[in-house]
Every structure is written in C-alpha cells, then in structure tokens.
N, C-alpha and C positions, 0 to 999 in steps of 0.2 A: 438458462440466455446460454446462445450458439454465438459466442466470440472467442476468437482469438487472436492473442497482439501480433502484429509482427514482426522479425528477429530482436531486439533485447528491452523490448519492453513488454510493461506488468500491468496486470489492471487491476485494481485497488482500490476495496470498498471501505470509507473512514467505518473508525468505530467511535459513535459517538463521548465525547467528556463529562463527568458525573456533575451532574447540574447542582448538589452541595458542594462546601470544599468541606475538611476534615475540621473546619470546626464546627459544623452544622450550618452555614449561612449559604443561603441556595443564591443563587448565579443566575441575572435571569438572561433570557436571548440576550439580549444588544448586547450581553458584554459578556458573551461566549466567545473565547476563538473557535477559528476552526480547528479542528483536532486533526494532530501529527502523528496518531496512528491509526493504520488497518490493516484491514485483513487481505493478502493478495486470493486474489479473486480466477486469474489464471495468469498465467506466462507464452513471452513468442517463442521459438525454436533455441533463440541464443544469435548469438551477432558472428561475421567470422572477421578470423584476425589476419594478420597482409598476405599469409599465406596458401589463404582462402580455405580454411578447415573450420568446421563448426564448432563456436565453443559455448557449452551448454552455461544455461544462467545460474546462479549459485539459492537462487530463491525457487520457492514451490509452491503453489496453490493452499491454502488452509493456514501458511504463515501469517503469524506478526508480524511487523515490520511499523519501522519510524521512517519517513521523510520528512521532507523540508520544508518548511510556513509555505512557500508559495511554488514547490514541485508539478510537476506534469498540468494537465490537461481536463478540466471537465470533462464529462462529457455522461448521454441519458440514453440509458440501454434497455428495452425492456420497461420503462419507469423506475430504474434502477438510478440514480445518484454513481458516478464513478470515477475514479482517477486514473489517468492512463499516463505512465511515466516508464523513463526507461530507466533499468535498472539501476544506471552509474546512482540514481537520484535517490536509491533509497537508499539509508545511513545505515541502520542494522536490522537483524533479526531479535525480537522480544522472543527469550522462550522463556518458559513458565518452570517451577525448576521438576516437575513431574519428566519432560525433557529433555533435562538435562543431566538428569540421573545415567 
C-alpha cells in the first residue's frame, strides 16, 4: 500500500471480533457490532503546536489500538477497507504480555 496520512491522522485496519462467545454461541453477521479494535497501518508525521514545532504521534505502524465506535472515516485503498482517524480518536494501545515486559 502506498498511502501516508497527513498531520496527526492514522490509518487503521479493523481486527475482526470472534464469531463465537465464550460459551460457544455463534454470533450471526447481522448481530455483530463493528469491531472497536484495530491495527495501525500508517501514521502521519504529527501535528504542529502553537510555536510551529512538530509533535510526533504516540502510535506507530503495527500497534494494536482501541478506538471509539463512531471514530474515523471509512475508506477503501487498494481493495482494503481502512479507517482514517485523528490520533485523538484512539483511546489506547493494547499491549500483549510479551510487549509489556
């Protein structure tokens, strides 16, 4: 993919939710909510503060993130559906046990 977001924007690929509940009940497609977890695909260079200094983003490509239900704009790039959102729409980074040590 040859796409680079501008300013403090981030491109995120949704990570699909499980099709079964913990109890083994299969959830039909019509009842599923859109996932609120995704993987950062690309990030912009950052935003500028009041003095004009570039402030880099806290997330990087490859990070797993949580975002608000209605965050971002859905776009299709090279046949892949992505969300383009501001970094401020990201609620947090999901860290695995291996990455937190």
